[in-house]
Each structure stands twice: as structure tokens, then as C-alpha cells.
C-alpha positions as CSV (number, residue, x, y, z in Angstrom):
1,M,59.9,-9.1,18.8
2,N,60.2,-11.7,16.1
3,I,58.2,-14.7,16.9
4,S,58.2,-18.1,15.3
5,E,55.6,-19.1,12.8
6,N,55.0,-22.1,14.9
7,S,54.0,-20.0,17.9
8,R,50.7,-20.8,19.4
9,V,47.9,-18.3,19.0
10,W,44.6,-17.3,20.7
11,I,42.2,-15.1,18.9
12,Y,39.6,-13.1,20.7
13,Q,37.0,-11.4,18.4
14,A,35.3,-8.3,19.8
15,N,31.6,-7.9,19.2
16,R,32.2,-4.5,17.7
17,I,34.8,-2.3,16.0
18,L,37.3,-0.8,18.4
19,T,38.0,2.9,18.4
20,Q,41.5,4.1,17.9
21,E,41.8,5.2,21.5
22,E,40.6,1.7,22.7
23,E,43.1,0.0,20.4
24,I,46.0,2.1,21.7
25,T,45.0,1.3,25.3
26,I,44.5,-2.4,24.6
27,L,47.9,-2.6,22.9
28,Q,49.5,-1.0,26.0
29,M,47.7,-3.6,28.2
30,L,48.8,-6.4,25.9
31,N,52.4,-5.1,25.9
32,N,52.5,-4.8,29.7
33,F,51.0,-8.3,30.1
34,T,53.3,-10.1,27.6
35,A,56.4,-8.4,29.1
36,E,55.5,-10.0,32.5
37,W,53.8,-13.2,31.4
38,L,55.3,-16.3,33.1
39,A,54.8,-20.0,33.1
40,H,56.2,-21.7,36.1
41,G,58.6,-18.9,36.6
42,H,59.8,-18.9,33.0
43,A,59.3,-15.8,30.9
44,L,57.1,-16.5,27.9
45,A,58.2,-15.2,24.5
46,A,54.9,-13.6,23.6
47,I,53.3,-10.8,21.7
48,G,49.8,-9.3,21.6
49,E,48.2,-7.4,18.7
50,V,45.0,-6.0,17.5
51,L,44.0,-6.8,13.9
52,H,41.2,-5.3,11.7
53,H,40.1,-3.2,14.7
54,Q,38.3,-6.1,16.3
55,F,40.6,-9.1,16.8
56,I,42.8,-9.4,19.8
57,I,45.6,-11.9,19.2
58,L,48.0,-13.4,21.7
59,S,51.0,-15.5,20.4
60,V,53.4,-17.5,22.5
61,D,56.6,-19.1,21.1
62,E,56.4,-22.4,22.9
63,Q,59.8,-23.4,21.7
64,V,61.2,-20.9,24.2
65,A,58.8,-21.8,27.0
66,G,55.4,-23.5,26.9
67,A,52.2,-21.9,28.1
68,T,50.7,-23.7,31.0
69,G,47.1,-23.9,32.4
70,C,47.9,-21.2,35.0
71,S,49.5,-18.9,32.4
72,I,46.6,-19.4,30.0
73,D,44.2,-18.6,32.9
74,K,46.1,-15.3,33.4
75,S,45.6,-14.4,29.7
76,V,41.9,-15.2,30.0
77,N,41.7,-12.9,33.0
78,L,43.3,-10.2,31.0
79,M,40.7,-10.6,28.2
80,K,38.0,-10.4,30.9
81,E,39.5,-7.2,32.2
82,I,39.6,-5.8,28.6
83,E,35.9,-6.8,28.2
84,Q,34.9,-5.0,31.3
85,K,37.0,-1.9,30.7
86,F,35.7,-1.4,27.2
87,N,32.2,-2.9,27.5
88,L,33.1,-5.7,25.0
89,N,32.2,-9.3,24.5
90,L,35.4,-11.3,23.5
91,F,34.0,-14.8,24.3
92,D,30.9,-15.0,22.0
93,R,31.9,-17.9,19.7
94,F,28.6,-17.5,17.8
95,R,29.7,-14.2,16.2
96,I,30.9,-14.6,12.6
97,A,33.5,-12.3,11.0
98,Y,33.6,-12.0,7.3
99,R,35.0,-9.7,4.6
100,Q,32.8,-7.6,2.4
101,N,34.9,-5.8,-0.2
102,E,37.7,-4.4,2.0
103,E,35.6,-4.1,5.2
104,V,35.7,-6.7,7.9
105,I,32.2,-7.2,9.4
106,N,31.1,-9.3,12.3
107,C,27.5,-10.4,13.0
108,S,25.5,-12.9,14.9
109,R,25.1,-16.4,13.7
110,E,21.4,-15.7,12.9
111,E,22.3,-12.6,10.9
112,F,24.9,-14.6,9.0
113,E,22.5,-17.4,8.2
114,D,20.0,-14.8,6.9
115,M,22.6,-13.3,4.6
116,I,23.4,-16.8,3.2
117,K,19.7,-17.4,2.6
118,S,19.3,-14.0,0.9
119,G,22.5,-14.5,-1.2
120,R,24.4,-11.5,0.3
121,V,26.9,-14.1,1.5
122,N,28.0,-17.1,-0.6
123,E,30.4,-19.9,-0.6
124,N,33.2,-17.6,-1.8
125,T,32.7,-15.0,0.9
126,L,35.9,-14.8,3.0
127,V,35.4,-15.7,6.6
128,F,37.7,-15.6,9.6
129,N,38.6,-19.0,11.1
130,N,39.4,-18.1,14.7
131,L,40.1,-21.8,15.5
132,I,43.5,-21.7,14.0
133,N,46.4,-22.8,16.2
134,N,49.6,-21.1,15.2
135,R,51.2,-18.0,13.4
136,N,51.6,-19.9,10.2
137,E,47.9,-20.8,10.1
138,L,47.2,-17.1,11.0
139,Q,48.9,-16.1,7.8
140,T,47.5,-18.9,5.6
141,F,44.2,-20.2,6.9
142,W,42.7,-17.5,9.1
143,E,40.9,-15.7,6.3
144,I,39.5,-18.3,3.9
145,P,36.4,-18.9,1.6
146,L,33.3,-19.9,3.4
147,K,33.2,-23.2,1.4
148,D,36.7,-24.2,2.8
149,S,36.0,-23.3,6.5
150,W,34.2,-25.0,9.4
151,H,31.4,-22.5,8.8
152,A,30.4,-24.5,5.7
153,Q,29.4,-27.5,7.9
154,V,27.5,-25.3,10.4
155,F,25.6,-23.5,7.6
156,S,25.3,-26.5,5.3
157,I,27.1,-24.9,2.4
């Protein structure tokens, strides 16, 4: 499905790398969910995907039909189901994902802070900004240098 670049996104970062089998099953769960996802009886134009073996992303084209509180709650319930099924944590907002060479790594806030202090991570390290709002931002502002992200304020960069 083609989806508008203005589509709203929700990013859930797993606390570990997913296996290929887990990704396949999660994609099936996402496809089944988005095919049936409704808001006040209206079908939502939505897609789900897994990126970098650790980010689960839901997108909704709100120009077709807007997500509502109840429909968003249903998506959160799906993520909780995925958490339980695969022994994941998708709601830990203190995990930081960053790129080291071609590898995407995620770690705790404390580990990331230690890497900054030791110089293994610096202001030019690419970090993932999971607070973005739409598909356009996913393409342009999701993976950005530490110095340009909200992380810079948290870690006093």
C-alpha cells in the first residue's frame, strides 16, 4: 500500500535485535492488524513494518480516516501482545538507538552516557529520534546526528 508522507507514525523500539523468524511473525501480526484496524467503524489506511531488526513502526494516513483514542488503544494492545509473545520491551523510552558504522545498536541511557564520557559516542554519532510524527520526518529526521537531536539536551552535548 502506498501511504502519504504526511501519515502519522508510531515507533516502538525493541530492547533487542529480533530474529528473522520473529520479524516474519510480527509482520504477519501487523498485516492482520492493519487490515482490520478501524476508527469509529471506518477502515484506517495503515501499514506496519519492522526496520533495522528492532523498530516496529505503525503508520496511518489520517487524510483517509483519523486514528482515534480507541483505535490507538487497540494498537497499543497489539504492541503489548507482541511484547509478551516474544519476551520484548517495546515501551522503554530510556533505551537509546544509535548507528555505529553500519550497525544499529540500542543500549540503556546509562550505557549511552558512559559511551559519551569515554568518547566512543560523540556529537556526530547518528541517533534515532523515535519522537518523529509522520512518514516525511521518518525519512528525513529519524536518524540524525546526536548534536541535532533531543538527546543533545538530555546528555548536555
